[in-house]
N, C-alpha and C positions, 0 to 999 in steps of 0.2 A: 502493499500499500503506499508505504515511505517512498519506495524507489520509484514509482511509478506518476507520485507525485513530484518527486524533485527530476525524474525525465520529464513532464508536462511544463514544468517552471522553465526548464533550459530552452523545451519548444519557444515556448511564451515571450522567453525575453530574445533568442535569436531572431522571430516573428518579428517584435517590437523596434529592435535594432534593425533590421532589414529594411521595415517601412518606412522609421525617420530617416535611417541613409538616403532610401529615395527622394524621400521630400524634400532632402536639403539640398540633394544632387539638383531637380528641377528649379530650385528656389534661389541659392545662392549663385552669385554672379559668377563668372567663367574669366579665368585671368588665361593672358596670350601666353607669359614668360613667368617661369616659376624660378626666383631670384635665389633659391636655397638650392635645386638642381644646377642652375644657370644654363638653362635651356627652353625652348621654345616649348612649349606643350601643343598638344595634337589639337584641329579645330576639328570645327562639327563637321561631318563629311556632309556633301549633297546627297540628297535622295534623288533617285531616277528610276525608270527603269533599266536602265543598260548597267546601272552601277549596283542593283539589286542580284542581275543576273549573270553579271561578272564576279562577283563576290567582294568588291571592294568596299561596298557601303556595309558590308559587314566589318570589315577589318576594319574600316576607318572608323566606326563605332566604338568598336572593340577597344581601339587606342584611346580615343576621344573619354570613352567611361573611364578605362584607368587614370589617365590623366587629370582627373577633375573629380575623382572619388571622392568626398571627403572623409576629413583627416587621415588622407593620402600620406602626408610627410611623415605621418606616426608610426602606420601601418609600414611602410618600407623601413623604417628604422627598425625597429620591433623583430623584423623580417631579419635584416642585417646581423644582430645579435644573436640571433636563433641561431644563423648560421655560423656564426664564429664559434659559441657555446656547441655546435655540434662536429667543433675543428677544422670548418671551412675560412678557415682567415682569408682574408682576399677574395672573395666569392664577387664583389662588385669591381675587381681590378685594384683593389686597394688594401694596404695589411694594415691591421691595427696594431702597429708596433711598441716597443715599451718608452714608458714616460710619456703617451699622448701623443707618438710619430703615427702620421698618417703617409704610407711611402706605398707610391704610384706601381705595381710588379714590373717588371721588366718586360721590353717586347719579346718577340719570338727569335731563337737564332736562327732561322731564315727569314731574315729580311732586306731591304733593302739599299744596304748603306752601301757595299761596292759600288751598287749602281748608279747611287746619288753622288759619290765621289767621283764619279769618271765623267759626271753632268757636269759638276762642278768647275775640274781641273781643264776639260774643252774649253767648257766660257770663259775661264779665266787666261787662258792661252789665246785664245781668241781676241779678248778684250783687248793687251798690250797694256796697260795699266798696272802698278805697283799693288796688288794686293794680298789678303791677311786673312786667317782664318781665328774663332776664338770658339770652341767647342766644351760646352759647359755639362761636367760629370753631373749624371742624376744622384738625388738626395740620396737613393736606396747603397748606392756606390760611396760617396762621402761619411753618409752616416751608416754603415751598415751594422756597426755594434745596437743601434735601436731594433734591428731587423727581428720578426719573430721565426722560432726557428725553423719553420716550416718552408721559410722564403725560397722562390726560387734565385738564380746567380747571378748579379750581375754582373756583367763583360763590359764594362769602359772602358775599363785597361785596356785591352785588346781592342776596343773602337778608335781609342785615342792613339794608340801606338799605330795603328792600321790608317787612320786621318793623317797622322804625319808622314807615313811612309807616303803614301799614294800621292798627296799633295804638296810636300815638301820642295819637288822642283819648280812648282810653276806660284808658289805664294809660301808669303813667310806664317808659318804655324807657330801661333802663342799660346806656349803650356802653361796650363794656370792650374793646371791640377796641385802640382807640389806647394803653392801657395796656400791652395784652399783647405789643403791636408795638416797645413800649419798652423791656418789661423782657426780653423774649426772649433777646438779647443774653447776660445779665448772670446768669440763672438757668436750669434748663430744665423749662419750663412743660407740656410735653406728655412723655409716655413714650415712649422707642424703641419698643419693643415692644408699648405697647397705646394702645388709638383716645382712652384718659381724658387729661385733664392730672394733674398733677402735682399736690399741695400748695401748690408754689411757685403755679401755676397759679390754683388756687382762693383764695391768701392774694391776689395780685394785683385779683382778681376782687373779694373781698369788703372792699378798700382801697377803690372805686370805688363799692361799695355804700354804703360807710358814707359817703362824700364826699355822694352823692346824699341820702341820709337823714338829712344832718348830725348823723350819731354822729363818737363821737371813731374817729381812723385811728391802730390801733394799727402800731408798726413790729415789724418780724420780730424783733428783740433782743429784745423782749420773751419768747420763747417759748423753750424748751427744744426743740433738732430733734434728733429720735430716727430713725436713720438704718435700713430693714433691708434686706440685698442679697437677691439672689437671685432679682429678682421678673420673671417670663413674662407677658408679659399676652396679652390678647385677636389683638392683631396677629401675633404669634408663635404661636398655637396656628392661627389661619386660613390663614397662609401655609406654614407647614410650613418656615419657610430657620431650620434645625435650628443653623447654625452664626453666628448672630446674638448677640452677646452680652447678658446679663441687664442690667435695669434696677437703681436703689436705691431704695428706694420711701423717700419722707420723710412723717414726722407730725410736725406742731408739737403742742406742748402746753405749758398753761397753769393755773397758780391757777385763773384765771378758768373753767377749766370745770370743776371741780369740782363735788360735787353735785347730779350729775345722773343721771336715772332713765330708761334707755330702755325703750319698751313696744312690739313688736311684733306684729303682729297676723293672722295667717291663716287665715280661715275660724273656728271657734272655738277655736282654740290660740293664747295669749297667752305668748310671751315676754321676759323683762325681763335688764337690763344696770344697771350702775352706771356705766357709761363709754359715750365712743360711740365708743369706739375698742374694736372686737371678737378680742379677744387671740389666741385660737384660732385665728383665721383667718389669724394669720399666719405659724401652723407648715401652712400649706395654698399648694396650688399657683399659686391666683390672692389675690394677698395685696393687690388692693386690695378684698378683701369685708372687710376689715379695718374698712373707714369704713361704720362705721351697717349690718354685717352684710350686707350687698348688697343685692339687690333684693328688696321688697318690699309688700304690698298697700299697709299702713298702717302707718306708724310714728308716735310721738310722742313727743317730748321733753321734757320739764320741769325746769327750769332753776333750780328756786327762785330767779329771777332777778323785780322787779317790771316788766321788760316788757308789753306786751301778747301775744297771742296769734297765731301766725303761718301762713298754710296754706299749704305749699310743694306743689305741682303741677310733677311733674319726672321726669326720665329719670337714669340713672346719675352724671351729670355733677355730678348735687346731694350726694350721699354726703360728698366730701369738702370742699366749702365752708359745706353747712349745721353743721358743726362752730364753723367759725369764728362764724355766724349766729345760735350759741346764745347769743353773750356779749350778745345785744341783748333778748333774747326770754324772757319766762316762760313759754313752752310754743308746741313747733312741732310741726304735726300736717304731716305729708308722705306723700303720697298718689302711687302709678305707677300710669297709667291703663292699663297693660298688664295689670294684675293687681285691680285697684278698678272696681266697677263699679257701685258703689251711688249712690244720689242725693246731690251733692256739694252742693247747698243744703241739705238735712238737714244734710250735718257740718258746716257753715259755723255752722247756728245751734247743734247739738246743742255744739259744742269752744266757743261764742264769739269766732267768729274776729275779729280786727282788721283783719289786712290777710293779701293773698295774693299770691306773690310764684310766676313759673313761671318756670322755670331748667330748658332744654333743651338741649342740642346741634343747631347747624342744621342737621346730616346728618338727626337725628332729627323736627327738625320739617319736614323736606321730605319725607319718608318715611312717617312713623306712620301707622298706620292703626286707632291706639284714643285719639285724643284727640276722637274724633267722639260719644265715650261721657259 
């Protein structure tokens, strides 16, 4: 009798829960973008005879329902921790490491690194201008002591050696690996909740860049450092480990970075700013986009200085490194091959480029399908 009553109560509870969830799904406004997951959510599919017949409406509505289910973030997080308890650390592509470190799993062994290096080599030799490369090791490689016991192998050391050997004849490879390993115990060089390095990590790399170029090597004391709390990065979003503590985002500021004009070009739209730090972005969930406004096709930085013109071909690791490099050039033209599909040779001629540098994380070098362009 008691067992039947308990079973009946459970059934009633779930019926009420499902009914309330359905009401909330219908009543609550739908968002286009999830700041927590840093991605656009599925839109409501259009209903037509053809979409029903070919199954696209059913598939689209399933994605729409999954993306807009009430309390979805909570349920996804519960599932992430449930998988962790089962022993599936890294089930969402991110390991929950020691002391709250969230570390992306390494790329598969069969990747595109050699092909991408050959493309870079061919373009560099064709361009005929001085070229450099900074390859940023992954967080899992630099901070391997925080990885869980069941983690995959991080092969950055092998990748960096291959990059140096393959590209050494056509450009100058600036090896930042030893400097990062030296500084990692004194500073937080990578975010715990994001796959990017911090401004401290970028500053370590900048000092190595200055050393290689023969520029003046600044000291951290020459900058005012502003700290922005409550930063949650991409690794936090992908992993859904909601109990992880946030990072603090640090911004290096200097009088030498004044008189800056930033121009962002996306198609026919042009956006300008008088700083390389976009203050409005610091109020958003993904505060890393405060550095040069995040990912864009083409960004031009005019510094008013007497240095030459530099072309930066990059991924998002460059965003907190380039503001330091702007102290050494009159103009920096920055492109992202994920979005920029125009002729690079024409751009080099148009902008009177004197030098170029490739700035990529090793993981992106190993997996990118855009370098081919």
